[in-house]
C-alpha positions in Angstrom: 4.2 17.9 -16.1 2.1 15.6 -18.3 3.1 11.9 -18.9 1.3 9.7 -21.5 2.1 6.0 -21.5 0.7 2.5 -22.0 0.7 0.2 -18.9 -0.7 -3.1 -17.7 -3.2 -3.1 -14.9 -2.1 -5.2 -11.9 -3.6 -6.1 -8.5 -1.8 -5.1 -5.3 -0.8 -8.4 -3.6 -1.4 -7.0 -0.1 -5.0 -6.2 -0.9 -5.7 -8.9 -3.5 -9.1 -9.8 -1.8 -10.3 -6.2 -2.3 -9.0 -6.0 -6.0 -7.0 -2.9 -5.5 -5.9 -2.3 -9.1 -3.0 -0.1 -10.2 -0.7 0.8 -13.2 3.0 1.7 -12.8 4.3 4.9 -14.2 7.4 4.6 -16.4 10.7 4.6 -14.5 12.0 7.8 -16.1 8.7 9.6 -15.3 8.9 8.3 -11.7 12.4 9.7 -11.3 11.4 13.1 -12.7 8.3 13.2 -10.4 10.4 12.2 -7.4 12.7 15.2 -8.1 9.8 17.6 -8.6 8.1 16.4 -5.4 11.0 17.0 -3.1 10.1 18.9 0.1 7.1 18.5 2.3 4.8 15.7 1.1 1.3 14.6 1.5 0.3 11.3 3.1 2.4 8.3 2.1 4.4 10.6 -0.2 1.5 11.0 -2.6 1.3 13.5 -5.5 -2.0 14.8 -6.7 -2.8 14.2 -10.4 -5.5 14.4 -13.1 -5.8 11.2 -15.0 -7.4 10.3 -18.3 -8.0 6.7 -19.6 -10.2 6.5 -22.6 -13.3 8.7 -22.0 -12.7 8.8 -18.2 -11.0 11.7 -16.5 -10.6 12.0 -12.7 -8.4 13.4 -9.9 -6.5 11.1 -7.6 -3.0 10.7 -6.2 0.0 8.6 -7.3 2.1 6.9 -4.6 5.8 6.0 -4.5 6.6 2.3 -4.5 10.1 1.1 -3.6 10.1 -1.4 -6.4 7.9 0.2 -9.2 8.5 3.9 -8.9 5.2 5.7 -8.7 1.9 3.8 -9.0 -1.6 4.9 -9.9 -4.7 3.4 -8.5 -7.4 2.7 -11.1 -10.8 2.8 -9.4 -13.5 0.3 -10.1 -15.8 2.8 -11.8 -13.1 3.6 -14.4 -12.3 0.0 -14.9 -16.0 -0.7 -15.5 -16.5 2.3 -17.8 -13.5 1.5 -19.9 -14.0 -2.3 -19.7 -10.5 -2.9 -18.2 -9.4 -5.7 -15.9 -6.1 -6.8 -14.3 -3.7 -7.8 -17.1 -5.2 -5.4 -19.7 -3.1 -2.6 -21.1 -4.5 0.9 -20.9 -3.3 4.2 -22.5 -2.9 6.6 -19.6 -2.3 10.3 -19.3 -1.2 11.7 -16.0 -1.0 15.4 -15.3 0.7 16.5 -12.0 -1.3 19.2 -10.1 -0.6 21.1 -7.0 3.2 20.8 -7.1 
């Protein structure tokens, strides 16, 4: 499954001092992923993904969030390479792997 969307970067309130930055996957995609990921799960209910933003591609995991569906952490190296900061909107492609 591949999902392409635009999303605003936001900082996780619980880790604001450490600038943990995320984007939220669209609600429809989150529901579909939740259905596909039924059964034994990895830590925190995470799902492995391959992500592309601009010229940056990397592997990471998305995590379920009770309020936002699935959320994707955007690491500092990617934010720096793509000149992104909290509040900016990024075009994101997420490909599920290992399901």
